[in-house]
C-alpha positions as CSV (number, residue, x, y, z in Angstrom):
1,M,10.3,-2.9,26.3
2,T,14.2,-2.7,26.8
3,S,16.7,-2.7,23.8
4,N,18.0,-5.8,25.3
5,H,14.4,-7.1,25.0
6,L,14.0,-6.0,21.3
7,C,17.5,-7.6,20.5
8,S,16.4,-10.8,21.5
9,L,12.8,-10.9,20.4
10,Q,14.3,-9.9,17.0
11,K,16.7,-12.6,16.8
12,Q,13.8,-15.0,17.3
13,L,11.7,-13.9,14.5
14,R,12.5,-15.3,10.8
15,I,11.3,-14.7,7.6
16,V,10.1,-18.1,5.6
17,P,8.5,-18.8,2.4
18,G,4.4,-18.6,3.1
19,G,1.4,-19.4,1.4
20,R,-2.3,-17.7,1.0
21,R,-3.3,-19.3,4.2
22,D,-0.8,-17.4,6.2
23,Y,-2.0,-14.3,4.3
24,E,-5.5,-14.8,5.2
25,A,-4.4,-15.1,8.8
26,L,-3.6,-11.5,9.0
27,A,-6.0,-9.9,6.3
28,Q,-8.2,-8.5,8.7
29,F,-5.7,-6.4,9.9
30,H,-5.0,-4.6,6.3
31,Y,-7.2,-1.7,5.6
32,R,-7.7,-2.8,1.7
33,G,-9.5,-6.2,2.9
34,A,-8.9,-9.9,1.8
35,A,-9.5,-9.7,-1.9
36,L,-5.9,-10.6,-3.3
37,G,-5.7,-12.0,-6.5
38,P,-3.0,-13.8,-8.2
39,T,0.4,-13.8,-6.2
40,R,4.0,-14.3,-7.2
41,G,5.4,-14.9,-3.9
42,I,4.5,-14.9,-0.1
43,Y,6.7,-14.7,2.7
44,K,6.0,-14.8,6.2
45,L,7.6,-13.8,9.6
46,V,7.4,-16.5,12.5
47,D,8.3,-16.1,15.9
48,E,10.5,-19.3,17.2
49,H,9.7,-18.3,20.6
50,L,7.8,-21.8,22.1
51,W,4.9,-19.7,24.0
52,R,4.7,-16.7,21.9
53,H,4.6,-18.7,18.7
54,L,1.3,-20.2,20.0
55,A,-0.3,-17.1,20.4
56,A,0.8,-15.8,17.0
57,P,1.8,-18.4,14.7
58,V,2.3,-16.0,11.8
59,V,3.8,-12.4,12.8
60,G,4.0,-10.8,9.4
61,V,3.1,-11.6,5.8
62,I,4.2,-9.9,2.7
63,V,2.6,-10.7,-0.8
64,Y,4.0,-10.1,-4.2
65,G,1.9,-10.3,-7.6
66,S,2.4,-9.0,-11.1
67,P,2.5,-5.2,-11.8
68,P,-0.3,-3.4,-12.9
69,A,-0.6,-2.6,-16.7
70,N,0.0,0.9,-16.4
71,L,1.3,3.5,-13.6
72,A,2.1,7.4,-14.0
73,G,4.5,7.0,-11.3
74,R,6.1,3.8,-12.5
75,N,6.6,5.8,-15.8
76,A,7.9,8.9,-14.1
77,A,10.6,6.6,-11.8
78,T,11.8,4.4,-14.8
79,G,12.1,7.3,-17.4
80,G,9.4,5.2,-19.3
81,V,11.1,2.0,-20.2
82,F,8.0,0.3,-20.0
83,A,5.9,2.7,-22.1
84,G,5.7,3.0,-25.7
85,L,5.4,-0.4,-26.7
86,D,2.8,-2.2,-28.0
87,R,0.4,-3.8,-25.0
88,A,1.9,-7.4,-25.5
89,A,4.9,-6.5,-25.8
90,G,5.1,-4.3,-22.8
91,L,3.5,-6.7,-20.4
92,T,6.3,-9.2,-20.8
93,L,8.6,-6.9,-20.7
94,L,7.1,-5.8,-17.4
95,N,6.2,-9.4,-15.8
96,E,10.0,-10.3,-16.6
97,Q,11.7,-7.2,-15.0
98,M,9.0,-6.6,-12.2
99,V,7.2,-7.2,-9.5
100,C,4.8,-5.4,-7.2
101,I,4.3,-5.3,-3.5
102,R,0.5,-6.1,-2.7
103,R,0.3,-6.5,0.8
104,V,2.5,-6.0,4.0
105,I,0.8,-6.7,7.1
106,I,2.1,-6.9,10.6
107,E,0.2,-8.5,13.8
108,P,-0.9,-5.7,15.7
109,R,0.8,-6.8,18.9
110,Y,4.2,-7.0,16.9
111,R,4.0,-3.5,15.6
112,G,6.5,-0.6,16.2
113,L,9.4,-3.0,15.9
114,G,10.1,-1.9,12.4
115,L,9.3,-5.5,11.2
116,A,7.7,-4.0,8.0
117,G,10.5,-2.7,6.7
118,R,12.6,-5.7,7.7
119,L,10.0,-7.9,5.7
120,V,10.5,-5.8,2.9
121,A,14.1,-5.2,2.7
122,E,14.9,-8.9,3.1
123,T,12.3,-10.7,0.9
124,M,12.9,-7.9,-2.3
125,P,16.0,-10.0,-3.4
126,L,14.5,-13.2,-2.9
127,T,11.8,-12.7,-5.6
128,G,14.5,-13.0,-8.1
129,S,13.3,-10.0,-10.1
130,P,15.5,-6.8,-11.1
131,M,12.9,-4.5,-9.9
132,V,9.9,-4.3,-7.2
133,E,7.8,-1.7,-7.2
134,A,5.1,-0.5,-4.5
135,V,2.1,1.8,-4.6
136,S,0.8,2.9,-1.2
137,V,-1.1,6.2,0.6
138,M,0.2,4.5,3.8
139,G,3.8,4.7,2.5
140,R,3.4,8.2,3.4
141,V,2.5,8.1,7.0
142,H,4.8,5.0,7.7
143,P,7.8,5.1,5.3
144,F,9.0,1.5,5.9
145,F,9.4,0.9,2.2
146,E,12.1,4.0,2.1
147,R,13.7,2.4,5.1
148,A,13.7,-0.7,3.4
149,G,16.1,0.4,0.5
150,M,12.9,1.7,-1.5
151,Q,13.3,5.0,-3.9
152,A,9.9,6.9,-3.4
153,F,8.4,9.1,-6.3
154,A,5.7,11.7,-5.4
155,P,2.5,11.3,-7.7
156,A,2.1,14.3,-10.1
157,A,-0.4,16.7,-9.1
158,D,-3.9,16.6,-10.7
159,A,-5.8,19.5,-10.1
160,K,-9.2,17.7,-9.6
161,T,-7.6,15.5,-7.1
162,E,-6.3,18.2,-5.1
163,R,-9.4,20.0,-5.2
164,M,-11.1,16.9,-3.4
165,K,-8.3,16.3,-0.8
166,A,-8.5,20.0,0.0
167,A,-12.4,19.9,0.4
168,L,-11.9,16.6,2.8
169,E,-9.6,18.4,4.7
170,A,-11.4,21.6,5.1
171,V,-14.1,19.5,6.9
172,G,-11.7,17.7,9.3
173,V,-11.1,14.6,7.1
174,D,-7.5,13.8,6.4
175,E,-5.5,11.5,4.3
176,H,-4.5,9.0,7.5
177,H,-8.4,8.5,7.5
178,W,-9.0,7.5,3.9
179,H,-8.9,3.9,4.3
180,D,-12.2,3.9,6.4
181,S,-15.0,4.8,4.1
182,V,-17.6,3.8,6.7
183,A,-16.1,6.3,9.5
184,I,-15.8,9.2,6.7
185,G,-19.6,8.7,5.4
186,A,-20.6,9.0,9.0
187,K,-18.6,11.8,9.9
188,I,-19.8,13.5,6.8
189,E,-23.6,13.1,7.3
190,H,-22.9,14.6,11.0
191,L,-21.6,18.1,9.6
192,S,-23.7,20.9,9.4
193,H,-26.1,21.2,6.5
194,P,-24.2,23.7,4.4
195,L,-20.6,21.4,4.7
196,R,-22.7,18.4,3.7
197,R,-23.8,20.2,0.7
198,F,-20.5,21.6,-0.2
199,I,-18.8,18.0,0.3
200,D,-21.8,16.3,-1.8
201,D,-21.2,18.9,-4.7
202,E,-17.5,18.3,-4.6
203,M,-17.6,14.7,-4.8
204,G,-20.3,14.8,-7.5
205,R,-17.3,17.6,-9.3
206,F,-14.7,14.7,-8.7
207,C,-16.8,12.1,-10.3
208,Q,-16.8,13.8,-13.4
209,K,-13.5,12.4,-14.0
210,F,-14.7,9.3,-14.6
211,T,-17.0,8.5,-17.5
212,N,-19.2,5.3,-16.0
213,R,-19.3,7.3,-12.5
214,R,-20.7,10.8,-13.5
215,Q,-23.9,9.8,-12.6
216,M,-23.2,8.3,-9.0
217,A,-25.8,10.3,-6.7
218,H,-24.9,10.6,-3.1
219,S,-24.4,7.7,-1.1
220,C,-22.0,5.3,0.8
221,E,-20.7,3.5,-2.8
222,R,-19.7,7.1,-3.9
223,T,-17.9,8.1,-0.9
224,E,-16.1,4.6,-0.8
225,F,-15.2,5.2,-5.0
226,V,-13.8,8.9,-4.2
227,L,-11.7,7.6,-1.5
228,S,-10.5,4.6,-3.1
229,K,-9.5,6.8,-5.8
230,L,-7.8,9.6,-3.6
231,A,-6.1,6.5,-1.8
232,G,-4.8,5.2,-5.4
233,Q,-2.9,8.6,-5.5
234,G,-0.5,7.3,-3.4
235,G,3.3,7.3,-3.4
236,Y,5.4,5.0,-5.8
237,Y,8.5,3.0,-4.6
238,L,10.8,1.4,-6.7
239,W,13.5,-1.0,-5.8
240,D,16.3,-1.8,-8.4
241,S,18.4,-4.6,-7.5
242,N,21.2,-3.2,-10.0
243,S,21.6,-0.2,-8.1
244,A,20.8,-1.6,-4.6
245,S,24.1,-2.0,-3.3
246,G,24.5,-0.7,0.4
247,A,20.6,-0.5,0.6
248,N,19.3,0.9,3.7
249,K,18.3,-1.4,6.6
250,P,15.1,-1.0,8.4
251,D,15.2,0.5,11.9
């Protein structure tokens, strides 16, 4: 696609308010699945070209929700502004000052055009929230949050988590594949017996971090749980409207 075609295409894409139906239309393309919970704002990207619109009514969608009660990355990024208060006061202040990006999904035929960054950059001011946060392991692979003007904060190192990551990488499973527990489970089953035993032991050791998971036996459920926790160690991203003048534009 030539630069002229790209420019023409971008001009025909428009961001407008959306709803759950728009999210559900693209949910199948997101690694976290369809479950969403309460939302505080949904925006969609639509293609106003007559024929393309018929093929893809919704090109992209971004979902905002309430921020989680506690995030280590948030405490580091904000200097502990939301820490140290009683739970009720802390949640009230948090919800007044911040929203969280829950999903950013681009229809596969429109990927590679910088549209995820555009969705983030152009909708954060529309939320009316002083701050916007996001937590995502995929942000390290596709840095569209930073391109949209968010600041990245690396997660604090955790010895047991780093050990589990290293064990998976040692048998050929890196972080790019953590979202697919079925594929990883199949890959582990095809390892040699010593390597399967090695990963089984490491997953058992990792689960000792979690009181209600310490007795989990080797299973698909345990693999999915471990991968979900590793994915939860993704980078933390923060946009502060008070310091966002001259924010980066998406590619």
